[in-house]
C-alpha positions in Angstrom: 139.7 152.4 154.5 138.6 151.2 157.9 139.0 147.6 157.0 142.6 148.4 155.8 143.3 150.0 159.1 142.0 147.0 161.1 144.0 144.6 158.9 147.1 146.7 159.5 146.6 146.6 163.3 146.1 142.8 163.2 149.1 142.3 160.9 151.5 144.3 163.1 150.1 142.5 166.2 151.0 139.2 164.5 154.6 140.5 164.0 154.8 141.7 167.6 153.4 138.3 168.8 156.0 136.3 166.9 158.9 138.6 168.0 157.9 138.1 171.6 157.7 134.3 170.9 161.2 134.3 169.6 162.4 136.0 172.8 160.9 133.2 174.8 162.7 130.8 172.5 159.5 129.1 171.4 159.2 127.0 168.3 157.8 129.4 165.7 157.0 126.8 163.1 154.8 124.9 165.6 153.1 128.2 166.6 152.3 129.0 163.0 150.9 125.5 162.4 148.4 125.7 165.2 147.6 129.3 164.4 145.8 128.0 161.3 143.8 125.5 163.3 142.6 128.3 165.6 141.8 130.6 162.6 139.7 127.9 160.9 137.8 127.3 164.1 137.1 131.0 164.5 135.9 131.2 160.9 133.6 128.3 161.4 132.0 129.3 164.7 131.8 133.0 164.0 130.4 132.8 160.5 129.1 129.2 160.2 130.1 129.1 156.5 128.1 127.0 154.1 130.4 124.0 153.4 127.9 122.3 151.0 129.0 123.7 147.7 128.9 122.4 144.1 132.2 120.9 143.3 132.2 122.5 139.8 132.0 126.0 141.4 135.1 125.5 143.6 138.2 127.3 142.3 140.5 124.5 143.4 143.6 126.0 141.9 143.0 129.2 143.9 142.4 127.5 147.3 145.1 124.9 146.9 147.7 127.7 145.9 146.9 129.8 149.0 146.8 126.8 151.3 150.2 125.8 150.1 151.8 129.3 149.9 150.7 130.6 153.3 152.8 128.2 155.4 155.5 127.7 152.8 156.2 131.4 152.3 156.4 131.8 156.0 159.0 129.1 156.2 161.0 130.7 153.4 160.7 134.1 155.2 162.2 132.5 158.4 165.0 130.9 156.4 165.7 134.2 154.7 166.0 136.0 158.0 168.3 133.3 159.3 170.6 133.4 156.2 170.5 137.0 155.0 169.1 139.0 158.0 165.8 140.7 158.9 166.6 143.9 157.0 167.1 142.3 153.6 164.1 140.1 154.2 161.9 143.0 155.2 162.9 145.0 152.2 162.0 142.0 149.9 158.6 141.7 151.6 157.8 145.4 151.2 159.1 145.6 147.6 156.6 142.7 146.8 154.1 145.6 146.5 155.3 146.0 142.9 153.7 142.7 141.9 150.1 143.4 143.1 150.3 146.9 141.8 151.2 145.7 138.3 148.4 143.1 138.6 145.9 145.9 139.6 146.6 147.5 136.2 146.9 144.5 133.9 144.7 141.8 135.6 142.1 143.9 137.4 141.9 146.7 134.8 142.2 149.5 137.4 142.9 153.0 136.1 145.4 155.0 138.2 144.7 158.7 138.8 147.6 161.2 139.1 147.1 161.5 142.8 147.4 157.7 143.2 150.5 157.5 141.1 152.1 160.2 143.2 151.1 158.2 146.3 152.8 155.1 144.9 156.0 157.0 144.1 156.1 158.5 147.6 155.3 155.1 149.0 158.2 153.3 147.4 160.5 156.1 148.6 159.1 155.5 152.1 160.1 151.8 151.8 163.7 152.8 150.9 164.2 155.3 153.7 162.3 153.3 156.4 164.4 150.2 155.7 167.7 152.0 155.1 169.6 150.3 157.9 172.7 148.2 158.2 172.0 144.5 157.8 173.2 142.3 160.6 174.1 139.6 158.0 176.8 139.9 155.4 175.5 136.9 153.2 175.2 137.7 149.5 172.5 135.0 149.2 169.7 136.5 147.1 167.6 133.4 146.4 165.6 133.5 149.6 164.8 137.2 149.6 163.7 136.9 146.0 161.4 134.0 146.9 160.0 136.1 149.8 159.3 139.0 147.3 157.6 136.7 144.8 155.7 134.7 147.5 154.1 137.7 149.2 153.3 139.4 145.9 151.5 136.3 144.6 149.6 135.8 147.9 148.3 139.4 147.7 147.0 138.8 144.2 145.4 135.5 145.1 143.6 137.0 148.1 142.2 139.7 145.8 140.8 137.0 143.5 139.2 135.3 146.6 137.6 138.6 147.6 135.9 139.1 144.2 134.9 135.4 143.8 131.1 135.3 143.7 130.1 131.6 143.5 129.9 131.4 147.3 130.7 133.6 150.4 134.2 134.7 151.1 133.9 133.3 154.6 133.4 129.8 153.1 136.5 130.5 151.0 138.4 131.6 154.1 137.5 128.5 156.0 138.7 126.2 153.2 142.0 128.2 152.9 142.7 128.0 156.6 141.8 124.3 156.6 144.2 123.6 153.7 147.0 125.7 155.3 146.6 123.7 158.5 146.8 120.4 156.6 149.9 121.5 154.7 151.5 122.8 158.0 150.7 119.7 160.0 152.2 117.5 157.3 155.4 119.6 157.4 155.4 119.4 161.2 154.9 115.6 161.2 157.9 115.4 158.8 160.1 117.4 161.2 159.0 115.3 164.1 159.9 112.1 162.3 163.0 113.2 160.5 164.5 115.8 162.8 163.1 114.2 166.0 161.5 117.5 166.9 159.4 117.5 170.0 155.8 118.9 170.0 155.4 121.1 173.1 152.0 122.2 174.5 153.2 125.8 175.1 153.8 126.2 171.3 150.3 124.8 170.6 148.7 127.3 173.1 150.7 130.2 171.6 149.6 129.1 168.1 146.0 129.0 169.1 146.3 132.6 170.5 148.1 133.8 167.4 145.4 132.4 165.2 143.0 135.0 166.6 145.2 137.8 165.2 145.8 136.1 161.9 142.1 135.5 161.5 141.4 139.2 161.9 144.3 140.2 159.6 143.1 138.1 156.7 139.4 138.6 157.3 139.7 142.4 157.3 142.1 142.3 154.3 139.5 140.4 152.3 136.7 142.8 153.5 138.9 145.7 152.4 139.2 144.2 148.9 135.4 143.7 148.8 134.7 147.2 149.9 137.2 148.7 147.4 136.6 146.1 144.7 137.3 148.7 141.9 140.5 149.9 143.5 142.7 147.0 144.6 145.9 149.1 144.4 144.5 151.2 147.3 144.3 148.2 149.5 147.7 146.8 148.4 149.5 150.1 148.9 147.5 151.3 152.0 148.2 148.0 153.7 151.9 148.2 153.0 152.3 151.8 154.1 150.2 151.2 157.2 152.3 148.3 158.3 155.5 150.5 157.8 154.1 153.2 160.0 152.5 151.1 162.8 155.3 148.5 162.7 158.0 151.2 163.0 156.2 152.8 165.9 155.8 149.4 167.6 159.5 148.8 167.2 160.4 152.2 168.7 157.9 152.1 171.6 157.9 148.4 172.5 161.3 147.0 171.5 163.4 150.2 171.8 164.6 149.8 168.2 167.1 152.5 167.1 165.9 154.6 164.2 168.0 157.0 162.1 166.8 160.4 160.8 166.3 158.7 157.4 164.0 156.1 159.0 161.8 158.8 160.5 161.8 160.6 157.1 160.6 157.3 155.6 157.7 157.1 158.1 156.7 160.7 157.2 156.7 159.7 153.5 154.5 156.7 154.3 152.0 159.0 155.9 152.1 161.4 153.0 151.6 158.4 150.6 148.5 157.3 152.5 147.1 160.8 152.3 147.6 160.9 148.5 146.1 157.5 148.0 143.1 158.3 150.3 142.5 161.6 148.5 142.5 159.8 145.1 139.5 157.8 146.4 137.6 160.9 147.3 138.1 162.9 144.1 
């Protein structure tokens, strides 16, 4: 579970980083683009992955899917926040947990114990109560939140498949994914510069390079968690989700003075209980 905790810390730190960037009115898309460049450099110089692999052994569909989905789902998430509000978008992202949990049972053949099922039920209740806030947007547009739900759910499943792929090391996989995501992002950015006359600013590049350090840690520890708990992918999926709810809520309260209702605090308590049940299910 330590890898899950480290991934949660990095994930929430990424959220805090982007929230601060918005307050400084920086270009988030440019930041995200160069975050992938920083992450791929870190992967290369930290692990020196073997890039000489047999082409037949490369799961092209898996790497191309992740390289495309990582930046595209982020763009959809930003669009969803703009059109429908952060509350509806956050709910969609959290409810995406349904997709990898179903995959854990049907695709990865995991058997759920009674304790784990109780943890899941309590966890989904935690999602409801923690995010039970008034939305700042009145739009009834459901397309973007639905795409956010599907996008994050599919990304979780694909990363699980990367973690169990044995033809070559997962650090090599990580490098190829970051490299692909950077190429996709830079192509989008070039399009925005040409079509929308958007200016590339050095401050956005520097913020992006810094963000890449956190994103690198987030995905690295997430993959390590899946490797360490290879027989229990649902533990990683649910533990990650509940951990982000708890730490993210605390960060919102302490750093950004966000207002919480009594139901929100109850949701945080349920998330803690959910993690306890899921952890106990691993020990028994």
